[in-house]
ZATORDO-762365 format. One line per 4 residues: number of its first residue (from 0); their letters; for each residue x, y, z of N, C-alpha, C. Coordinates in steps of 0.1 Angstrom, whole numbers, plus 5000, padded with zeros to 4 digits. Layout:
N
NUM) A) X,Y,Z,X,Y,Z,X,Y,Z  ...
END
This chain:
258
0) MDNG) 3939,0763,6860,3923,0764,6863,3920,0766,6845  3913,0755,6842,3905,0751,6829,3897,0763,6823  3890,0764,6815,3884,0776,6804,3870,0776,6813  3865,0766,6813,3853,0763,6821,3852,0769,6837
4) CQSR) 3860,0765,6844,3861,0774,6857,3861,0786,6858  3871,0789,6848,3876,0807,6846,3863,0814,6846  3859,0809,6835,3844,0814,6828,3830,0815,6837  3830,0804,6847,3824,0804,6857,3824,0815,6868
8) LDQD) 3841,0820,6872,3844,0829,6881,3842,0841,6878  3846,0845,6862,3843,0855,6858,3826,0858,6857  3820,0851,6850,3803,0854,6856,3799,0856,6869  3807,0848,6879,3799,0851,6890,3805,0864,6897
12) ALIG) 3819,0867,6892,3819,0880,6894,3813,0892,6887  3808,0893,6876,3800,0901,6869,3788,0900,6878  3782,0889,6880,3765,0889,6887,3770,0894,6902  3779,0896,6910,3782,0903,6919,3786,0914,6918
16) ALFA) 3790,0924,6906,3792,0935,6903,3776,0941,6901  3772,0933,6890,3757,0941,6888,3747,0942,6902  3746,0935,6914,3739,0941,6925,3745,0945,6933  3757,0949,6930,3767,0957,6941,3759,0972,6944
20) TRTP) 3761,0972,6958,3754,0987,6961,3756,0998,6954  3773,0998,6949,3778,1006,6941,3784,1004,6931  3784,1014,6920,3788,1007,6907,3801,1005,6908  3803,0995,6900,3823,0992,6902,3828,1004,6891
24) AGLD) 3837,1008,6890,3848,1017,6886,3845,1013,6873  3844,1022,6860,3844,1019,6847,3832,1013,6837  3823,1010,6850,3809,1004,6845,3799,1015,6842  3792,1018,6834,3779,1026,6829,3772,1023,6841
28) AAGL) 3768,1030,6851,3753,1031,6859,3740,1029,6855  3740,1033,6841,3727,1031,6832,3724,1020,6828  3733,1017,6818,3733,1002,6814,3737,0992,6822  3743,0987,6832,3742,0983,6846,3728,0976,6855
32) AIYR) 3722,0991,6848,3709,0990,6858,3696,0977,6847  3699,0983,6836,3692,0977,6823,3698,0963,6825  3709,0960,6827,3713,0943,6826,3711,0938,6838  3711,0943,6849,3706,0940,6862,3690,0934,6864
36) RNLA) 3682,0944,6854,3667,0941,6856,3665,0932,6845  3674,0930,6838,3672,0921,6826,3673,0904,6832  3683,0902,6838,3690,0891,6844,3681,0885,6856  3676,0901,6866,3668,0892,6876,3653,0889,6869
40) AAAA) 3651,0896,6862,3639,0891,6854,3638,0876,6847  3651,0872,6842,3651,0861,6837,3654,0850,6845  3659,0852,6858,3660,0847,6869,3644,0841,6873  3640,0852,6873,3627,0851,6882,3616,0839,6873
44) RSIS) 3616,0846,6857,3610,0837,6850,3616,0820,6850  3626,0819,6852,3630,0804,6850,3626,0798,6868  3627,0801,6877,3625,0798,6889,3611,0799,6888  3602,0806,6884,3589,0805,6882,3580,0792,6876
48) ITFP) 3588,0792,6865,3588,0781,6855,3591,0762,6861  3602,0768,6866,3606,0754,6871,3599,0752,6886  3595,0756,6894,3588,0760,6908,3576,0759,6907  3568,0756,6897,3551,0761,6900,3549,0761,6913
52) TLAC) 3544,0747,6919,3539,0745,6928,3544,0757,6943  3558,0758,6941,3566,0771,6953,3558,0786,6947  3556,0788,6934,3552,0801,6932,3538,0802,6934  3529,0793,6940,3514,0794,6943,3516,0793,6958
56) LIGA) 3526,0786,6963,3525,0787,6975,3528,0802,6983  3541,0806,6975,3546,0822,6984,3543,0829,6975  3537,0832,6961,3537,0839,6954,3546,0845,6944  3541,0851,6936,3552,0856,6926,3564,0863,6927
60) DRLA) 3560,0875,6934,3571,0885,6941,3576,0881,6949  3573,0872,6956,3583,0865,6967,3591,0857,6961  3587,0848,6952,3599,0839,6947,3605,0848,6939  3601,0856,6929,3609,0865,6923,3623,0873,6929
64) AFAR) 3622,0874,6943,3630,0881,6952,3639,0871,6953  3632,0857,6960,3641,0846,6962,3652,0844,6950  3649,0841,6939,3653,0840,6928,3668,0848,6925  3661,0861,6926,3676,0870,6929,3687,0866,6941
68) DYLL) 3680,0866,6955,3687,0860,6961,3700,0849,6960  3692,0837,6951,3696,0828,6949,3709,0828,6940  3708,0842,6929,3710,0841,6916,3726,0849,6925  3726,0859,6929,3736,0866,6936,3745,0856,6948
72) ARGR) 3738,0844,6955,3742,0836,6961,3753,0826,6957  3745,0824,6944,3750,0808,6935,3753,0809,6920  3756,0820,6918,3757,0825,6902,3747,0818,6893  3752,0821,6884,3745,0816,6871,3745,0801,6868
76) QVFD) 3759,0796,6872,3762,0782,6872,3764,0773,6854  3751,0775,6850,3748,0770,6838,3743,0775,6826  3744,0774,6814,3740,0786,6807,3725,0786,6803  3719,0770,6801,3707,0772,6799,3697,0771,6811
80) WGLW) 3691,0783,6812,3679,0789,6824,3675,0776,6825  3668,0762,6819,3660,0752,6822,3668,0746,6831  3681,0745,6829,3689,0738,6839,3692,0745,6852  3690,0755,6855,3692,0766,6867,3682,0758,6878
84) GDGF) 3689,0761,6890,3680,0756,6902,3683,0745,6908  3695,0737,6903,3695,0724,6908,3699,0725,6922  3704,0733,6929,3706,0735,6944,3695,0746,6949  3684,0746,6940,3676,0756,6951,3668,0756,6962
88) ADWL) 3664,0742,6960,3658,0736,6972,3665,0736,6986  3677,0733,6983,3689,0732,6994,3688,0748,6997  3693,0757,6991,3692,0767,6996,3680,0773,7004  3665,0771,6999,3658,0779,7004,3656,0770,7018
92) ENQT) 3656,0758,7018,3657,0755,7031,3665,0761,7044  3673,0768,7036,3682,0779,7050,3677,0792,7050  3666,0794,7041,3659,0809,7044,3651,0810,7053  3647,0820,7062,3639,0825,7067,3624,0822,7070
96) MSDA) 3620,0819,7059,3606,0816,7059,3606,0798,7058  3617,0796,7055,3614,0778,7056,3616,0776,7075  3617,0784,7080,3614,0781,7095,3602,0786,7099  3594,0789,7092,3581,0789,7099,3572,0781,7086
100) HPYL) 3578,0775,7076,3569,0769,7070,3577,0755,7061  3580,0745,7069,3595,0737,7068,3594,0725,7057  3578,0729,7051,3576,0714,7037,3581,0726,7027  3584,0738,7024,3587,0743,7014,3597,0738,7001
104) ADCA) 3608,0735,7012,3620,0729,7004,3617,0716,6995  3608,0709,7003,3606,0693,6996,3596,0696,6991  3587,0705,6990,3579,0711,6978,3587,0713,6964  3597,0724,6967,3606,0728,6958,3610,0714,6952
108) RLDW) 3615,0704,6960,3624,0692,6954,3614,0684,6947  3600,0684,6949,3593,0677,6942,3590,0685,6927  3590,0700,6927,3592,0705,6916,3604,0700,6906  3610,0703,6912,3626,0701,6907,3626,0684,6899
112) CIHL) 3620,0674,6907,3620,0664,6900,3613,0662,6885  3599,0664,6888,3591,0669,6879,3594,0675,6866  3601,0689,6869,3610,0693,6858,3619,0686,6851  3629,0677,6861,3639,0672,6853,3631,0658,6845
116) AERA) 3620,0655,6850,3614,0642,6842,3606,0647,6825  3601,0661,6831,3597,0665,6816,3608,0670,6807  3618,0671,6810,3630,0673,6800,3639,0657,6794  3631,0648,6805,3639,0633,6801,3637,0629,6787
120) EDPR) 3645,0622,6782,3645,0618,6765,3631,0606,6768  3623,0603,6757,3612,0596,6757,3615,0586,6759  3606,0577,6768,3609,0559,6774,3607,0552,6758  3607,0540,6760,3611,0534,6747,3608,0520,6752
124) PDPG) 3594,0518,6751,3588,0505,6759,3597,0492,6754  3595,0481,6760,3597,0469,6754,3588,0458,6757  3575,0459,6756,3565,0450,6759,3570,0436,6757  3573,0435,6748,3579,0422,6742,3585,0411,6749
128) SFSA) 3595,0420,6758,3607,0413,6766,3600,0407,6777  3590,0410,6786,3579,0402,6795,3579,0388,6788  3579,0386,6782,3574,0370,6776,3585,0361,6782  3599,0367,6785,3607,0357,6789,3604,0354,6804
132) LQGL) 3596,0361,6809,3590,0357,6826,3586,0342,6823  3578,0338,6813,3576,0322,6815,3587,0313,6819  3597,0315,6811,3604,0306,6813,3617,0305,6821  3616,0317,6829,3626,0317,6841,3622,0310,6852
136) ESHD) 3634,0304,6859,3633,0293,6870,3636,0303,6883  3645,0318,6879,3646,0323,6894,3645,0336,6892  3646,0340,6901,3644,0358,6902,3652,0365,6897  3665,0359,6891,3678,0368,6891,3676,0379,6880
140) YSFQ) 3668,0388,6878,3667,0397,6866,3663,0412,6874  3660,0417,6867,3657,0432,6867,3646,0437,6859  3642,0452,6861,3633,0455,6850,3641,0469,6844  3633,0470,6832,3639,0485,6824,3626,0496,6831
144) FATG) 3626,0504,6836,3620,0514,6840,3618,0525,6832  3608,0536,6836,3603,0543,6827,3616,0556,6827  3618,0566,6818,3622,0577,6819,3622,0586,6830  3632,0596,6832,3627,0607,6845,3620,0599,6855
148) LHVL) 3624,0590,6861,3620,0587,6873,3623,0588,6887  3618,0593,6891,3624,0601,6909,3612,0592,6916  3621,0591,6929,3613,0584,6941,3618,0595,6951  3612,0607,6956,3614,0616,6970,3604,0615,6979
152) NSIY) 3612,0606,6990,3607,0605,7007,3606,0616,7011  3592,0625,7018,3596,0636,7025,3584,0634,7036  3586,0642,7048,3582,0639,7061,3566,0648,7059  3567,0652,7048,3555,0662,7044,3547,0656,7032
156) PIVE) 3536,0661,7035,3523,0657,7023,3527,0665,7014  3539,0661,7006,3543,0667,6994,3535,0666,6981  3529,0657,6980,3521,0653,6971,3504,0659,6970  3498,0656,6982,3487,0665,6983,3490,0680,6984
160) IYDA) 3500,0687,6988,3503,0696,6982,3504,0700,6969  3510,0693,6961,3515,0693,6946,3499,0690,6939  3492,0684,6941,3478,0678,6936,3469,0692,6935  3470,0693,6947,3461,0704,6952,3459,0721,6942
164) HRED) 3477,0722,6942,3479,0732,6935,3477,0731,6919  3476,0718,6911,3477,0716,6899,3465,0715,6896  3453,0710,6905,3438,0711,6900,3434,0725,6902  3437,0736,6914,3433,0749,6911,3447,0756,6917
168) PVKP) 3451,0764,6909,3460,0770,6915,3460,0783,6923  3446,0786,6914,3443,0801,6923,3437,0795,6941  3425,0787,6939,3421,0782,6949,3422,0770,6957  3431,0763,6959,3436,0751,6962,3427,0745,6974
172) NLGA) 3425,0733,6971,3419,0726,6982,3428,0718,6991  3433,0728,7004,3445,0723,7008,3440,0714,7024  3428,0709,7022,3420,0700,7037,3430,0691,7041  3430,0682,7031,3440,0669,7030,3453,0670,7037
176) AIRL) 3455,0679,7028,3478,0683,7033,3475,0690,7044  3463,0697,7050,3466,0705,7064,3462,0693,7072  3452,0683,7071,3451,0670,7079,3463,0662,7083  3472,0657,7069,3480,0646,7074,3493,0659,7075
180) LQHG) 3495,0670,7076,3505,0679,7084,3500,0679,7099  3490,0679,7104,3489,0681,7115,3488,0668,7124  3489,0655,7113,3489,0643,7123,3506,0638,7118  3513,0644,7110,3531,0648,7112,3527,0633,7099
184) QGQA) 3521,0632,7091,3524,0622,7081,3530,0633,7069  3541,0618,7068,3547,0625,7055,3542,0615,7039  3545,0618,7026,3543,0611,7015,3556,0611,7008  3559,0597,7001,3570,0595,6991,3565,0596,6979
188) ALVW) 3569,0606,6970,3563,0610,6958,3572,0600,6950  3563,0598,6939,3567,0589,6927,3564,0598,6915  3577,0601,6907,3574,0609,6895,3583,0599,6884  3578,0600,6873,3580,0593,6856,3576,0597,6843
192) RQGL) 3580,0593,6835,3571,0596,6822,3565,0586,6820  3558,0591,6814,3545,0580,6808,3543,0583,6794  3550,0578,6783,3547,0581,6772,3555,0597,6769  3545,0605,6765,3546,0622,6764,3545,0627,6776
196) STKV) 3538,0623,6788,3534,0629,6797,3541,0625,6810  3544,0633,6819,3550,0632,6830,3538,0630,6845  3541,0618,6849,3532,0614,6857,3539,0616,6874  3525,0618,6883,3533,0621,6899,3518,0615,6904
200) REAV) 3527,0607,6916,3514,0601,6926,3521,0596,6940  3518,0592,6947,3523,0590,6960,3525,0574,6961  3542,0571,6966,3545,0555,6963,3540,0551,6975  3532,0540,6974,3527,0534,6987,3538,0529,6995
204) PGEQ) 3536,0521,7006,3546,0520,7016,3550,0503,7011  3539,0499,7003,3542,0481,7000,3552,0481,6985  3552,0489,6979,3560,0494,6966,3575,0495,6968  3580,0504,6981,3589,0511,6982,3604,0499,6980
208) GWLQ) 3600,0486,6985,3613,0478,6984,3614,0478,6967  3602,0477,6960,3603,0474,6945,3613,0485,6938  3609,0495,6942,3612,0509,6934,3630,0511,6942  3636,0503,6947,3646,0500,6952,3652,0494,6936
212) LACR) 3644,0488,6931,3653,0482,6916,3654,0493,6905  3649,0501,6908,3651,0516,6897,3663,0523,6903  3662,0523,6917,3669,0536,6924,3687,0527,6929  3683,0514,6925,3701,0508,6928,3700,0500,6919
216) PGLK) 3713,0505,6906,3716,0497,6897,3722,0482,6901  3723,0470,6893,3727,0455,6900,3717,0452,6909  3709,0457,6914,3700,0451,6923,3690,0445,6919  3687,0429,6919,3679,0419,6912,3666,0414,6923
220) VSDV) 3655,0412,6914,3641,0405,6922,3647,0397,6931  3655,0389,6933,3657,0380,6941,3662,0385,6954  3667,0400,6951,3674,0404,6960,3667,0414,6971  3653,0418,6960,3645,0425,6969,3634,0413,6977
224) IGQS) 3633,0401,6969,3627,0392,6977,3631,0384,6988  3643,0385,6990,3649,0385,7002,3653,0390,7014  3648,0405,7009,3649,0414,7018,3633,0420,7023  3626,0414,7018,3610,0417,7019,3607,0418,7034
228) TPEQ) 3596,0426,7035,3588,0424,7052,3574,0421,7047  3566,0417,7056,3553,0416,7054,3547,0428,7048  3546,0438,7048,3538,0451,7043,3539,0449,7023  3553,0440,7023,3558,0445,7008,3546,0441,6998
232) LPLE) 3542,0443,6987,3529,0441,6979,3538,0428,6967  3529,0418,6968,3532,0409,6962,3539,0412,6949  3547,0406,6944,3557,0407,6929,3545,0410,6917  3539,0399,6917,3528,0401,6906,3518,0410,6906
236) QWLN) 3512,0412,6917,3505,0427,6919,3511,0437,6913  3522,0439,6923,3533,0455,6917,3533,0453,6905  3540,0443,6897,3544,0442,6883,3531,0444,6877  3524,0441,6875,3507,0442,6868,3507,0457,6869
240) TSIE) 3508,0461,6879,3501,0478,6881,3509,0485,6875  3523,0483,6877,3535,0493,6873,3535,0489,6852  3533,0479,6850,3537,0479,6836,3521,0486,6830  3510,0484,6838,3500,0495,6831,3499,0507,6832
244) EQLV) 3508,0510,6845,3509,0524,6842,3523,0529,6837  3527,0520,6826,3539,0526,6822,3550,0528,6828  3546,0524,6842,3566,0525,6850,3576,0514,6848  3568,0501,6846,3580,0493,6842,3577,0492,6828
248) IGLR) 3588,0489,6819,3585,0495,6807,3593,0483,6800  3599,0472,6807,3606,0461,6799,3615,0451,6810  3614,0440,6807,3624,0430,6813,3639,0430,6810  3647,0432,6821,3663,0431,6821,3667,0420,6826
252) LPFS) 3672,0413,6819,3677,0398,6820,3692,0399,6825  3695,0389,6832,3712,0392,6837,3720,0395,6828  3721,0393,6812,3729,0392,6807,3725,0405,6798  3718,0409,6801,3713,0423,6793,3723,0439,6793
256) TT) 3723,0446,6787,3732,0458,6786,3723,0470,6786  3714,0470,6785,3702,0478,6783,3696,0484,6796
END
């Protein structure tokens, strides 16, 4: 067993001891209580920062309790609290609250995607590369996409829920989200870095085919054209919009390694 695995096991054992009903032998009860409160507070603070929409939906106290339970169930896992919570949405999906509010896990997944995008490296646009399109005789090329790009498909209106809480965290207007829920309509969320900002919007059905170019390395424009549907946006229309949004930031030719 390597040192990293042993360290994680030791850390998980310590967390188990911290939250045990009885103080383990050889440990000071008062000191353990202080450490327990500090650790639980750090976990709650981390989760509230990483999952702000979820915090609005269920409240800070409930989220803090979930953070503690998640810490006890999964351990610390990583040193950086900013990277803690990778499996939180999956864990949340199996909690009793998600039985009554099944959209919570996907809202948490969207929060996590946004969190990762905000931590991603700054994009490096290459607008000059698009000039090569004029001389190409085939569609055997792809595109350079913005950093922090995530496409999250959900059977719930997660973008509407996110937007409502971003605009007003205290009294969000959830009318549109409720109507979509009542009609069983979900949304695909698109997350990416636009310069120094992180952008979130609904991915429209007509662009899902083109977004495969970002999600499947090695896929070419010609491959997407070959499997296009009547609903798919024309390449030029989608590309022009994507360049304006800084979703697509460069051309990737077959011989390109970037």
